[in-house]
N, C-alpha and C positions, 0 to 999 in steps of 0.2 A: 747778470749779476748772479753769483751763485746761489739757490735757493736758501741753503743753510746762513751763508752771512748773511743775507736780508732778515732770516727772522733773528741772528744775534743782534744785529745794530738796530733793529726796533725794540727789540728787550734792552739794551745797554739807553737807547732814548727814554723807555717808559720809565725805568730806575731812575735813571740821571735826573729826570725832572723832577722825581719824588726827592731826591737826596738834597738838589741843589734849593729846595722850597724847605724840607723840612728841616734838615741839619748847617745848611750853610743859608739858610736865611735870604735865599736870593727873593726878589719880590716875583709872584707866579706869573707874571707877564713875562718879562724877561725870561724865567729857565723855561717859561714853551718856546720862546722864539730861539733862545739855544738849542734847545732839543729840536725844533723841526729843523734848524740849519742844520744840522748835524746831520740828523737822520737824510734830509735830500741829498746831500755832498757826499757821502756814505755811500748813499745808494745810487749814486750816479747820477741824479738829476743834472747836476752841473748847478752852476752860482744860479743862470738864468732860469732854470727850469724849477730851482725852489725857491727863488723868488717868486715866480708865477704862481705856487703850490699855496707859498705862503700869503699871499694876498688874494689868491682866487679862491680860498678855502674860506678866508677869513669873511670876505663878501658874500660868501654864497648862504653861509649859516646866517650871518646878520640879515641877509635879505630875505631869509625864510623867517626868523622869529625874532628881529631885531624889535620891530613896532608890536607885536607879541610881547615882551618884554617890559616896554616901555608904556604902552597902555594898561597892560594888566599890573603893575606897579602902581598907576594912577588912581587905577577901581580901588588898588587895596587901601592906599592913604586917602582916598575918598571916604571910602566904606568905614576906616579908623573914626575919621574926623565925625562920621555921624553917629558914634558911638555902637556902630552896628556888631564889628569885631569883638568887642568888649561884650555884646550880648547874646553874641554865639558861644562865646567863651563861656560864661557863667551859664548858659543852657545846657553846655557838656560837662560842665565841671557837674552841675545840680544832678543833670539824669544819670550820669556814668561815675561819677568821683575822682577824683585827681588821679587816681591809680591805674581805673580802666579809661580813661578819656583817651589815651594814645589810641589804644586798641579802635574804640569808635571811630576815630581819626582815620588808622590806616585802614580797617576794612570796607567805611565808605569810602575813603579814594579809590580803594582796590574794585571797586561794584559799583555803587549807584553812578559815579562820576567817571566811568571809563568810557562815557561818548566824546571824553575830551581830550583832546592832544596833551602827551604829556606834560610838553611843557609850559601850555597853555593852565593846565591844573595845577602844576606847581606855581606858577606863579599868583593865580588866582587864590591856592589856599594857603601861600603863606603866610598873610597876616594873622589869619585863624590861627594857623602853627605856632607863632611867637607869641601870639596871648595867650596860647595853653604854657606856653615853653614858660612866660614870666609868672605862671599862678598854681605849676605844677608842686615848687619845691626846688628842692636839691638835686642837680640834674635832669631840669627840665630840657634844656636845650638839647641832650644826647639823644635823650627818650623820643621826645616829639618828631625832632627829624629823623631816628629811624623809623618808627614808623611811619613817616608821611611818605619817605623815600622806597620803602618796602613797600607800601599799598599803590603807590602809584608807579611802580615798574614791573612789581607781580601780577598786576590788571594790566597790562602792558600787553604781555603775553599769554596771559589765561582769559580776560573775562572780554566776551563780546558787549558792544559792539566798537573795542579797539582796535587802533589800525594794526599795531603785531597781531592782534588775535584773526582778525579779519585774511591777514595777507596768509599767516599759517593755514587757518583751514581752506583757505583756496588751492595753495601750493600741494596740501597733501589730500586735498576732497573729501573734507568731512562735512555733513551737513550742519548748517548755524545754530541749529536747535541743539543738536549735539555736542558740539564743542563749549556752549553755553550750560548747558548741564554739569558736565565734565571737568571742564576750565574753570566754572564758579566755586565747585567745590574743592578742588585742589587748590585754587588760588585762595580764596577764606581759609583753608587749613596752614597753607604755608605763609601766609601774612601771620596769621594768631600765633603760629610757635615761633617764627622768627622774632617777633615783637616780646614776647615773652623771654628768650634766651636772651635777645641784645638788651632787656631789661635785669637782667640776671649779669652778665656782664659788666654793664653800667655801673650796677650798685653794688654788687660783691667782690670785685676785684679792683686792681688800680688800671684799670684800661683807659680808663678818661679821668684826664687832668683839668679840671675847670680853668685853670691858669694859662693854659699854654693851649687849650683845645677850642676855648667858647671867645667870640669876638663880642661882647657886648657895645662896643663902640658903634659896629654898624647896625645892630638891632636895633639901637636909641636912634639913630641917624634915621632908619627906614619905618619906624615907628613914632617921629619926632611930631606929625602932624595929629596924633593920638591926645584928646583934650586931658587934663586933670582930672576931669571928672571921670576918666575910663580905668582909674588904678589910683582911686580917693584917696588908700592910706599909703600910697609912694611917697619917701620923701622923696627933693628931686636934688640929685647928687650932681648934674654934669655931665657933658659929651663924652670928659676923659676918664672919667672912673673905669678902674679897670674891674674884671669880673668878679674880684673880691670884697669890690669895694660898696658893695651894699649888703648886709646879712652875712656877711663873711662869705660869701659864695657857695653857703649851703641851705640859703631858704630860696624862695619865691623873690626875684628879682624884678619888681614892677616901676622900678624910677624911670622918668621920660626926659626930655632934655628940657630944658627951663627955655620959658617964655613960647612952651610951644601951644599953651592953650589960653591963650589971653581973653579973657572977660567972655570964655565960652557956652560959661553957666548960663547968661544975658539973654540966651535966645533956647527954646526949647529945640529937643530930639526929634526927628521924625519916626513915625512908627516903626516899628523892625519892618514890616512887610514891605514898605515903601521905602527902605533903606537897602533891602534886599533886592527890590527891583532889578538894577543893574546886572547884578549875578546870575540873578535867572535868568533873565533876558538872554544874556552871554550863552549861558548852558543851553537853552532850549534850541538857539541859532545851531550853535555847534551840532547839537545833537541831531536836529534837521537833517543837517547837512551829509551825517553818518549816515544815516536810515535811507536818505534820498541815494547813497553811493550803493548802501547795501542792495536795494531795491532796484537799481536802474535807473532812478527818476532823473530826467535832465530837464531843470525849469532853469533859466540863467539868472532870473529877479533871487531863485532860493539860493543856485551857487553861488551868488554875489554875496548875500547879506547872511548867509551860512560859512563862508571863510573864516577863518580863526580871529585874523587882521580883523575882518569888519566888524565882525561881532564882538570883540573887544574894544575898537573903536569905540563901537552905541553904547557898549556897556558903561565904558568909563567917562562918554560924555555922559549920559545920563547921569551917571553921580554924581559928575560935578554940578551939573543943575540942581539936583537935588540938594547941595551942600551949601549953595548958592541961594536958595530959596530958605534954607533953615539956619546957618551960619553968615551968609551974606557973603563980598569979595574977599573980606579979611581970611573967613575958611577956607574957600576955592583957592587964596595964595597959600594957605598956609598946605594944602593937600599938595599942589604943584610945584612948592620948593621941596618939600620932603621927598616927592616922587625920584625927583632929580638928583638929589643931592649923592646918591649911589650910582645913580643909573649908570655912568660913564664905566664906571671899574668893571660894573656886571656885564656891561658889551664888551669891554676888549677881551678880557676871560674868556666869554662864550664866544667871541668869535677867532681868538686864537687857537682854543679848543677843537673849533671847526677847522680852522689851518692844518693841526695836525691830524687829525680825520683824515682831510683830504689827501694830506702827502701820503698817509699809508696806502690811502685808494690806488692812488698814482701811481706807487712803487710797484703795483701788482701784489702785493702781500697778499687779499685776500682769494685772487687765482689760485698763487701758489699752495694756500692750505687746503681750498677747496678739490683742487685736483690730488692733494696726496690722500686726503681722505677718500675720496671719490674711489682708490684704488685700493682700501683698507677693507679689513671683515672684523666683525665681530659682532656682539649683541647689540640688535638695533638700537634698542633705549638708549644705553650706555652710550653708543657709539652716538648717537644723535646728540646725547646730552655734551660729549666731548667735543666732539665738533664746534658748539656754539660755544662752549666754555673758550677755546682756544682762540677763534676768529672773535669772538667780544673781547678778550684782554689785546688781542693784536689792533684790533679794526678801531673800538670804544661804539658801534653801533650796536644797541639791542636788537630793533627791528632787522637790521642786514643779518648779525651772526643767527637768529631765530630763523629768518627765511631761506638761507642759505644752507645751513644745516638739515633745513625740513628737506629740500630741494633735491641734495643729495641723497637723500635716503628717501624720498618719493616712489622709485619705483619699489624699493622692498615694501612700502606699506603697500602698494597696489597688488603685490603676491596675494596676502591675503592673511598670510602666516603670522602676523601681529596686527593687532589692532589700529589702523590708524590715527587714531586720536593720543595712542601713548607716544608715540614718535613726535608728535606736535606737542604735545605738552612735555616730553623731555628738552624738544629743544627750547622750547621757551623759557624752559627753567634754565637752560645751559646758559643761554643768551644775556641774563643778569647776572654772569658771575665776575665778582669784582671789577666794577665800575670805580675809573680813577681817573688821573689825570688830563688823559685824552680823549675825554666825552664832557661835550657841552652844559649835559646835566650834570655833571659834577662840578662843576664851577657855577652853575645858577644853584646848586643845593647852599655850596658853599657861601654865598655872598648872599642868599636871602634866609636862611635857616640859622644864622648867628653863628658860624664854625669860623677857627680857622682852617688853612689849609691842610694843618696838620690834625686838626680834628675832622675834618672832611675827610681825610685819605681814612680814617678811623671810620667814621661811623658810616660816609657811603659805602668805602669798600668792602670793609667787614658785613655790615648789613646785607649789601646784595651777594655778596659770597655765601652767607650762612642762608639767605632765601634760597639761591640757585640748588644748594645741595639737599634742604628741606624737600623744595618743591620736584626733584629727583627719588626721594625715600618715600615722596607723596604718588608720584607716578607708578613706580613698583610696586607698594600695596595695592594702589588700583588694579593693576595689571595681574593682580592675583584670581579679582574676579571678571576680567574680561578675556 
């Protein structure tokens, strides 16, 4: 197929999916399937080839992260059952205050937690984010969601030892200590500036509409295991309440589902250090695995236990055992029931996002774009950013977009006419531009952070685009001194 037609059909697919969901109110699962079928047939894969891409991509992405999501949500609800989420939220609010707590969450996710894979980090930190959103007050969901998404994705390409940063440093040939130094500086500036501008956009314009952009029903289901003492001042409203049914949608939303905390006050809560042990265990195991990869350490036992799936399995199991000891079988049942309430929808949407990304890969769009840009000329920093932008918008993968962009310009970096770190960071910044419906991370964010599809298009799409542009500006500024 002609390359121009392939680009056109891909653009029609992405825009069409958004229109079906946002304007025509088609369920995201069906909208994604329709988009996948259209692109596969239009790109010439035929009915059989399109079906293979649909099912193969679905299975491939769930094989990678399906269990991560399940175990992560289980650990999150167990932490909530133990009151750990509430105590973390209260600590953040006490130390930083309501207005600054999103900044603390975003910067922490973008720096200290970057030893974790992005999908794992989102699942693990989502319960804390939802707790903050309930307590911040007006516009809690968009502010916290923007901060967490920005922190995770910017850190993915800016902060060592994240997977994206390690790959970029390897492709360009940059010492890890140097990438850590400059990447951290650019990343922190980008995260703080993006959160600040998103807060202005959310709070001082009509950008955000709580009635259509927030999904409190899903929030309440995910947090149904939270004991009533977690939010003692909250009136119990029921699962079907609308976003504005509590305090008119303008104050803190802290209601939980009825009947989710039966007699929970009869047993004491575990110490906070014990409650957080499963989370710390998971983070330490995954971090050890990342460090082993960096230093070339090959130990079978370490590789097994440091695998994110096994690490989260152990973390979720330990968390349930702690719940069992302090809350009994009733507490474990509440945590597990809550874990699997919304798991089906999350997995289906994540799998279909993987199907669309797989289909784009099968059509060869990534190769088409790479060939085009490899023959182009222009300022290396701007070109690295632009290549990554186009690749990410087209194929939906942050890591692939960053690595491909950096790889195309690696010969330029080797010439010594420009500092290689600038090319790598520019490619990283471009690779997060406009994350949307063909990314599984988009659907995970939508389902785990209390947004409707329309709201997620606004928050995830705009936040990543803004972070990409700010990151480019920061890299250009750094270029003045390097």
